[in-house]
N, C-alpha and C positions, 0 to 999 in steps of 0.2 A: 511253509504254507503256501500254496500257489494262489495270489490274487490275479484277478483279471486286470488284464493291461488295458489302457486307455478308456476305462471306466470314467463316467461323468461324476458319479457319486463314490465317496470314499466310504461313507457309512449311511445306511438307511434304518429307521427305527419306526415301528408301527406303535402308538401309543393312545392312551385316553386322557386328553389334557385336562388339569383341574386347578384349584386354587387352595393354597395353604394360608391358614391364620395362625398366627403365634403371638403369644402375649409379649410385650415389651418387657425388657429387665428381668427376662427369666422367671417371670412370675407364672403361678400356676393356672390353669385356665379358670378355674372356678371362682378365684378372687380377682381376676384381672378385669380392667375396665379400658385398656388400650391395647391394639392389636395391630401386628404388621402383617401385610397381605401381600402374597407372593404367587407367581404362576409355577406349578409344579408338576412332574409326573416322573416316575423312576426311570423311564426309557430316555427322556431328554436330559436327565441328570447324567447318564452315561454319555449321551452324544455331545454334551456341553465340552468337556476335555477336548476332543477331537475338534469341534467348531472353533473353539476359542483358538487353538493352535492352527488354524487355518486350513483344515480338512473340509471339503464339500459334503455337507451334511443334509439329508432329506428326511423330513418327520411326515409320517402316514397318519391321519387322524380324522375325527370328526368334529364340527362345529355346530353351535346353535345360532340359527340365522337370526340377524338382528340383535343378538345379545351383547351388551358392553362387556361382558366377561370374555367373550369370544374375542372382541376386539383387543382386550388387555393381553390375551394369550398370543394373539398375532404378532402384535408389537413386541412383546417379550422375545418370542422366537427370532424376530428379524433382529433385535438388539444382541442375540446371542450368536449372529452369523447364521442362522439355520433357515433352510427353505421348507416350505411345508405344502402338502397336497392333501385335500379331503373335501368332501361335500358338506354343504350347509343343510341341516334338517330343521324344518320348522318347529318352534318350540311347542305348539299345539295347546297353548293356554297355561294357566299358572300351575297345573299339574302335570306338564309334559316334559320335555327333554331339558336338561340342564348340564352343566359342567359340574363334576364332582367337588366336594369341599374336604379337605384334610385338616382336621383341628388338632393342634399339637403342642403339648407342653414339653418344652425341651429338657426340664429338669435342671436340676444344680446340686453339686456337691453330693449328698447321700439321698436326694429326693430324685428318684428315676424318672425318665421320660414316659410320658403317655401320650398315645396317638389315637384319635377317634376318626375313623372314616366314614363320611356321610355320602354315600354313593348310590342312593336310590334314584333310579330314572336318568342316570348320566348317559350322555349322549354316545358315549364310547361302547356302551353295550351293543350298539348297531353297528359297529365296524364290519363291513363285509368286503369281500374281494371284488365283486361285482362293480364296488365304486371306484376301482383304480385299473388303470390299464397295465398290468403286470408286464406283458410281453414288451411294452414300450419301456418301462422302468427299468426291468432287469435286462431286457434283449437290446433294444436298440440305444436307450441311454447307458446302461451298464452300471453296476453295482460292485463294489469290492467286497463288503462284508453288510451282511443282513443280520442285525442283532434283535432279538426279541427277548421279552420278560416274562415269567411265569405269571405275572400280575395281570397282563393284558390276555394271556392265553386262558386264564381262569375266570375272566370276568363273566362270560354268559356262554351258552352253547354256540351262538353265532360267532364270538370271538375266538373260540377255540378252533372252530373250522377255518376262520379267517386266518389265524397263525399257522395251521397246517398247510393251507393253500399258499401261503407266501413262502414258507420253506421249500415247497416242492418246486414252486416257479423260480425261486433263486438258484436252486441246484440245477435245474434244468439249463439255466442261462451262464452256468460256471461261477456263480456267486458264493463266497464263504458263508456259511450259516452259524450265527452264534446264538447260544441259549443261556441266560441266566434263569435258574430254575425259581428263585423267589416265591417258594411255598408260603402260602397263607391259610391257615386252618379255617377261618372264616369263610373262604372263597371256596374251600373244597368240601364244606359240610353237606352231605347228602348227594354228592356228585363224585365220589372218590373213583368209582369205576370208570366213569365217563372220563375224568380228567386225566387219569392214569394213563389210558389208551392215547389220548389227544397227546400228553406230554411224551410218551414213548415214541409216538411216531416223530414228533419233532426231533427229540433226542437222536433218533437213529438217522436223521438227515444232517445232524448238526456236526461241524468241524470244531468247534469251540464248545464247550461246557463249563458252566461255572455255578457254583453253590457252596453254601456250607455244609456241615455234616447232617443237619435236618432237612435240608433242601433234597439231597441227594436220596436220604431214606424215604421220605415222605411223598415225595413227587415221583420217584422211580423204582422204589422199592430195592435201593442198594442198601447193604448192611453197612452201618455207620462205623466210625472208630471204635475200637475198644478201650476200655478205661485204661488209661496210662497213668503218668505221674501226676502230681498235684499242680504242676505248672504246664503252661502252653508249650515250652521248649522240650519238656520230655514227653510230650504227646505226639510230637511230628512224625514219628515212624508209624503211629496207628492212622495218621492222616494219609500217609503215602499208601498204606494197605487199603484204604478206602477208595482212593484213586484208582488202584490197581484193579478193583472190583468194577468201577465205572469202566475202565478200559476194555475189560473183559466183556462186558455187556454191550459195550458201544465202540467197537474196535476202529470205527472209522473216525473218531475224534481224534484230533492231531494236538489239542491244546486243552488241558483240563485243570481248573483251579478251584482252589478253596481258601478263604480267609480264616484267620486265626484271630480271635478277639478275647481278652480277658479284662473285665471292668473292674478297676480299682475303685475308681468314684465316677461319676457323670462326667467329670472333667479331666480324668486321668485314664487312659487305656493303654493296654499293651497290644499292639497291633503287628501282626505277621501274615504270611502268605506261604502256602505249598503249590507248586504248579508241576505238572508234567508236560513237557514238550520238547521237541527236538530229541526225542528217544531218551530223555533223561529227567530226573526229578531236580527241581530247584527250590530252594527254600529262603524266604525273607525271615530271619529268626525274629521273634517278637521283640518290640521294643516300644518303649513308653512314649506316647504322642500325648499332646494337649488338645483338649475336646471343648470347643465352644457349642455345638450343636452336632451331635452324631448323625442325624438324619441325612441321608444322602453319602454317607461316607464309603459304604459299600459300592454304590453305583460310580462313584468318583473313581475307585480303584479299577472297576471294569473298564470304564473310559479310558483310563491311562494305559491299561494292558491292551485294549483294542488299538488305541493310537500307536502304541509300539510296533503291533503286528502290521498295521498299515504302512508303517514307516520301513518295514521290511527287516526289523531288528530281530534278533534270536529270542528265544523264550524267557531266557533268564533276565535279559535287559529289559524286555517288556513288562516282566513281573516286578522289577526294581522301579520302573516308571509307575507302575499301576500302585504299589506300595505307597509311594509319594503323593500321588494323586488323591488317594483315599484320605491320607492324613491330612492333605490340602483341603479337601472339602469339608472335613471335620473341624477345621480351623475357622470357618466361615458361617454366618448366620443364612447364606445361601444353601439351597439343598444340593449343590452341585460344585464341582471344583471349576474354578475359572481362572486357569493359569495365565500370567503376564507372558511367560514365554518358557521353552524347555529348560533353559538354566535355572529358573526358580524351582523347577520341580526337582532337578539334579541336585540343586543345593538342599533340599529338604531330605532327599536320599541319604546325602553325605552326613547329614546331622549338624549342618553349619547354620545356626541361627544368628550369627551376627550381623550387624547392621551394614547393608551395602550402599556405599555412597558413590 
């Protein structure tokens, strides 16, 4: 995969920032009286792995002027080593703009996680290419990879247009385009034709396509994997066949990835991956991982794969690193993987959980 040389930014992500609140001690939301509050977005979850490992990362977003939540978000992004650009929009009174809230029950044991999205009036609905100098960002400054998520692309008609325009500007300046489908039925309801068109436009420009079987089926209309055996390992070939259909529909894509997950209990998952890249299929066979909080695990795996590609690694090595950063994110109460260094990630891939002194 040819990355732009001498680019200022390794990774650029457009996003709508928000706040996640989660009960302490893994309690259900409806019985809890103490909550942990943290900054979140799927796209910055992805970007955290490269930023923690020293890659220059830029976030494109909107802020609410004068908001203490905006101040908290800025401080959090700085603490993760991320730069950011974006306009401040006036709140417009108590019923005006705000940053979205994500209310999450992490689950425990056999009690499944539950997530409530409270996104009415979020400032990210107004994301617009007119608020960013795309020729400066992608042209004069330079970007190696633009990574987008279906969550932002499906927020509103304006953000769909925003993501399409970003992808076109990136391609015009030699930037690699990455897209994680991240299909959400609640975002698509009543907008299926409109969003299918936007997602297909972005996918036709993407060098990297990522999604699970439902994402590719529902966002792009690709036939999903056929029913295989009772376990993930026996279903691998059907996932490869699905990826082959994605390749046929979008032949310009050089790297296509899907994650494999089987939930044994909330805190025990089988985690695997199938990737097509370097003209071959690569598989991380499903292995058991311990899960403290599953939210953000998929984003963590994407961040690790993109980091590997930014480092110039082959598809198989990037996949292995992404498997491990996904497992790393799931081992934390954060929404993202925050690796101390590459060695910590490779130790997870090798299955070595012994203490290091």
